[in-house]
Backbone as numpy.savetxt, mean C-alpha at the origin, in Angstrom:
# Nx Ny Nz CAx CAy CAz Cx Cy Cz
-14.93 6.51 -9.70 -14.50 5.09 -8.11 -12.88 4.83 -8.69
-12.06 4.57 -8.04 -10.89 3.37 -8.20 -11.01 2.97 -7.45
-9.90 1.48 -7.35 -9.77 0.39 -6.46 -9.00 0.46 -5.97
-9.15 0.59 -4.16 -7.63 0.36 -3.26 -7.17 -0.91 -3.44
-5.73 -1.14 -3.09 -5.23 -2.33 -2.47 -4.32 -1.66 -1.40
-4.17 -2.38 -0.68 -3.88 -2.55 1.49 -2.03 -3.10 1.95
-1.51 -2.42 1.97 -0.19 -3.18 2.95 -1.32 -3.94 4.28
-1.21 -4.33 4.51 -2.62 -5.24 6.25 -2.15 -5.86 6.53
-1.70 -6.53 8.28 -2.06 -8.07 8.67 -2.70 -8.34 9.59
-3.58 -7.75 8.40 -5.12 -8.02 9.60 -5.48 -9.19 8.79
-6.79 -9.89 8.81 -7.30 -10.59 7.63 -8.47 -10.30 7.71
-9.08 -9.24 7.96 -9.45 -8.15 7.11 -8.87 -6.72 7.26
-8.65 -6.67 5.88 -8.03 -4.65 6.81 -8.84 -3.53 7.19
-9.88 -3.66 7.36 -11.12 -2.84 7.35 -11.42 -3.64 9.79
-11.08 -4.36 9.74 -11.05 -4.90 11.65 -9.85 -5.03 11.94
-8.57 -4.24 11.58 -6.79 -4.17 11.76 -6.77 -4.09 13.33
-7.36 -3.71 14.24 -7.58 -3.65 16.03 -6.68 -4.39 16.50
-5.59 -4.04 16.81 -4.41 -5.13 17.25 -3.86 -5.64 16.67
-4.02 -5.43 15.21 -2.28 -5.84 14.22 -2.41 -4.63 13.26
-2.78 -3.38 13.98 -2.63 -1.89 13.39 -0.98 -2.28 12.60
-0.37 -1.84 11.22 0.86 -1.01 10.94 0.62 0.48 11.57
2.11 1.04 12.50 2.03 2.38 12.99 2.92 3.12 11.68
2.02 5.03 12.56 2.49 5.64 11.40 3.80 5.69 11.48
4.53 5.55 13.14 5.71 5.12 13.18 6.59 4.61 11.80
6.08 3.27 11.45 5.77 1.69 11.40 7.05 1.92 9.23
5.76 2.47 9.40 6.00 3.72 7.78 7.23 4.54 7.48
6.61 5.26 8.66 7.76 5.99 8.50 9.57 5.71 7.92
9.13 4.81 8.77 10.48 3.85 8.88 11.11 3.87 7.86
9.82 3.11 7.41 9.74 2.47 5.96 10.49 3.30 5.01
9.49 5.00 5.20 9.65 5.88 3.84 11.44 6.11 3.72
11.92 6.89 5.00 12.49 6.98 5.53 14.31 6.57 4.95
14.57 4.91 4.86 14.90 4.86 4.50 14.85 4.16 2.84
14.11 3.93 2.29 13.47 3.77 1.18 13.41 5.58 0.25
14.90 5.80 -1.42 14.82 6.36 -1.81 13.72 6.45 -2.85
13.29 5.67 -2.72 12.18 5.59 -4.47 10.78 6.94 -3.91
10.96 6.21 -2.09 8.94 7.07 -1.19 9.60 8.32 -0.97
9.13 8.99 -1.67 9.69 10.48 -1.50 7.83 11.25 -0.89
8.93 11.65 0.25 7.16 12.11 0.95 6.36 13.49 0.60
5.26 13.19 0.99 4.06 14.63 -0.24 3.50 14.83 1.27
3.76 15.73 2.21 2.93 16.25 2.94 2.05 17.24 2.23
2.59 17.45 1.88 1.07 18.71 0.94 -0.14 17.43 0.20
0.01 16.02 0.72 -1.16 15.09 0.19 -1.25 14.91 1.61
-0.96 14.01 3.34 -1.27 13.46 3.89 0.27 14.38 4.80
0.38 14.41 6.21 1.65 13.91 6.94 1.99 12.45 6.49
1.65 11.34 5.93 2.78 9.82 6.07 2.03 9.48 4.54
1.76 10.86 3.20 1.86 10.43 2.40 2.77 10.11 0.94
2.81 10.15 0.52 3.98 9.60 -1.08 3.82 9.04 -2.13
5.23 10.10 -2.12 5.11 9.47 -3.89 6.11 8.71 -4.41
5.34 8.00 -5.12 6.34 7.18 -5.90 6.37 6.50 -7.04
8.35 6.94 -7.71 7.68 6.36 -9.37 7.33 7.14 -10.26
7.60 8.93 -9.39 7.43 10.28 -10.50 5.37 10.37 -9.94
4.73 9.78 -10.76 3.11 9.87 -10.08 2.11 9.48 -9.66
2.97 7.99 -9.22 1.82 6.86 -7.85 2.37 7.85 -6.17
1.10 6.56 -6.33 1.43 7.58 -4.33 0.85 6.00 -3.52
1.48 6.55 -2.56 0.92 5.27 -0.90 0.94 6.19 0.31
-0.24 6.49 1.04 -0.88 6.73 1.60 -0.48 5.43 3.33
-0.41 6.16 4.92 -1.50 5.27 5.30 -2.30 5.43 6.51
-3.18 4.68 6.49 -3.99 6.11 7.32 -5.41 4.41 8.07
-4.93 4.55 9.44 -5.64 3.70 10.47 -5.80 1.89 10.72
-3.57 2.43 10.34 -3.12 1.12 10.69 -2.54 0.04 8.87
-3.32 0.03 7.82 -2.58 0.43 7.42 -2.29 0.80 5.32
-1.37 1.26 4.90 -0.82 1.29 3.66 -1.24 0.77 2.95
-2.18 2.20 1.98 -2.87 1.97 1.42 -2.69 2.70 -0.66
-3.74 2.79 -1.18 -2.87 3.10 -3.07 -4.27 2.70 -3.11
-4.25 3.53 -4.32 -5.95 3.38 -5.56 -5.80 3.05 -6.68
-6.26 1.96 -7.57 -6.09 1.69 -8.88 -4.09 1.81 -9.73
-3.31 1.01 -8.45 -1.56 0.88 -8.84 -1.85 0.37 -10.27
-0.46 0.94 -10.52 0.73 0.46 -11.76 1.03 -1.52 -11.22
1.76 -1.62 -11.78 2.44 -2.98 -11.56 3.31 -2.64 -11.47
3.86 -1.66 -11.15 5.67 -1.12 -10.39 5.13 -1.00 -8.87
3.70 -0.41 -9.06 3.50 0.32 -7.62 2.59 -0.95 -6.95
2.51 -2.25 -7.53 1.96 -3.33 -6.32 3.05 -4.37 -6.13
4.21 -3.87 -7.46 5.38 -4.55 -6.66 6.31 -4.28 -5.48
6.17 -2.75 -5.92 7.15 -2.25 -5.07 6.03 -2.23 -3.52
4.53 -1.94 -3.17 3.62 -2.41 -1.76 4.21 -4.22 -1.93
4.73 -5.20 -2.43 5.08 -5.97 -2.33 6.11 -6.65 -1.62
6.51 -6.18 -1.57 8.20 -5.69 -1.30 8.75 -4.70 0.34
7.40 -3.97 0.72 7.14 -3.16 1.84 5.79 -4.12 2.70
5.16 -5.32 2.31 4.38 -5.65 2.54 5.38 -6.83 3.06
6.27 -6.84 2.89 7.05 -8.16 3.70 8.01 -7.54 4.48
8.39 -6.44 4.58 9.35 -5.60 5.68 8.35 -5.21 6.98
6.72 -5.43 6.19 6.23 -4.75 7.13 5.36 -6.01 7.87
6.23 -7.24 7.44 4.54 -8.16 8.04 3.71 -8.72 7.81
3.13 -8.00 6.87 1.66 -7.72 5.62 1.82 -7.95 4.97
0.32 -8.30 4.32 -0.45 -8.73 3.03 -0.72 -7.66 2.33
-0.96 -7.94 1.13 -1.73 -6.62 0.06 -3.41 -7.60 -0.16
-3.81 -7.25 0.30 -5.53 -6.85 0.36 -6.61 -5.68 -0.78
-7.46 -6.25 -1.46 -7.77 -5.71 -2.21 -9.30 -4.90 -1.10
-10.25 -4.51 -1.89 -10.76 -3.55 -0.97 -12.48 -4.33 -1.04
-11.53 -5.21 -1.72 -13.28 -6.58 -1.56 -12.81 -7.84 -1.04
-11.65 -8.28 -0.27 -11.67 -8.85 1.10 -10.96 -9.62 0.49
-10.34 -10.24 -1.29 -9.68 -10.58 -1.30 -7.71 -10.28 -1.02
-6.98 -11.64 -1.44 -5.34 -11.09 -0.74 -4.90 -11.50 -2.17
-3.15 -10.52 -3.06 -3.03 -11.32 -3.67 -1.91 -11.48 -3.66
-1.56 -12.60 -4.16 -0.14 -12.94 -4.79 1.15 -12.87 -5.11
1.16 -11.73 -5.97 1.78 -11.64 -6.83 1.63 -10.15 -7.58
2.50 -9.15 -7.84 2.19 -8.43 -8.46 0.71 -7.91 -9.92
1.54 -10.10 -9.86 0.84 -10.21 -12.24 -0.75 -10.76 -12.00
-0.81 -11.47 -10.12 -2.06 -11.28 -9.77 -3.23 -10.75 -10.63
-2.97 -8.84 -9.90 -3.04 -7.64 -9.99 -3.67 -7.23 -11.10
-2.34 -7.70 -11.95 -2.58 -7.31 -13.31 -3.56 -7.33 -14.11
-3.69 -9.39 -13.95 -4.51 -9.98 -14.42 -6.04 -9.62 -14.31
-6.40 -9.18 -12.84 -7.17 -9.05 -12.59 -7.88 -8.08 -11.95
-7.65 -6.64 -12.41 -8.16 -5.61 -12.60 -6.99 -4.60 -13.22
-7.13 -4.73 -14.20 -5.99 -3.46 -14.62 -5.89 -2.19 -14.15
-4.57 -1.99 -14.62 -5.33 -0.16 -14.25 -6.00 0.88 -15.31
-6.26 1.66 -14.33 -7.56 2.55 -14.81 -6.84 3.84 -15.79
-6.93 3.89 -17.16 -6.64 4.29 -17.66 -5.75 6.00 -17.60
């Protein structure tokens, strides 16, 4: 089982009512960023990043599982554009991609 990171606007990603990132906002980010490649075979809002990494939108949050340093760095840039923050499965917030790599190394 992997560990998810999410871009959210809420204090708790699972209780984001009224603070959702809309699918339209997410798709605007995707359309404007050549590093994000739509992957409709994985879902209507799924994208590939850096070849094998992925991001997706679901219920008002953008997420991925077991991201590497480059993906987390990308997420921070996206979070800034969406006025969001990076939150882990356990509710913790991350200040930088290096914080993630020390706390939760990517799966082998």
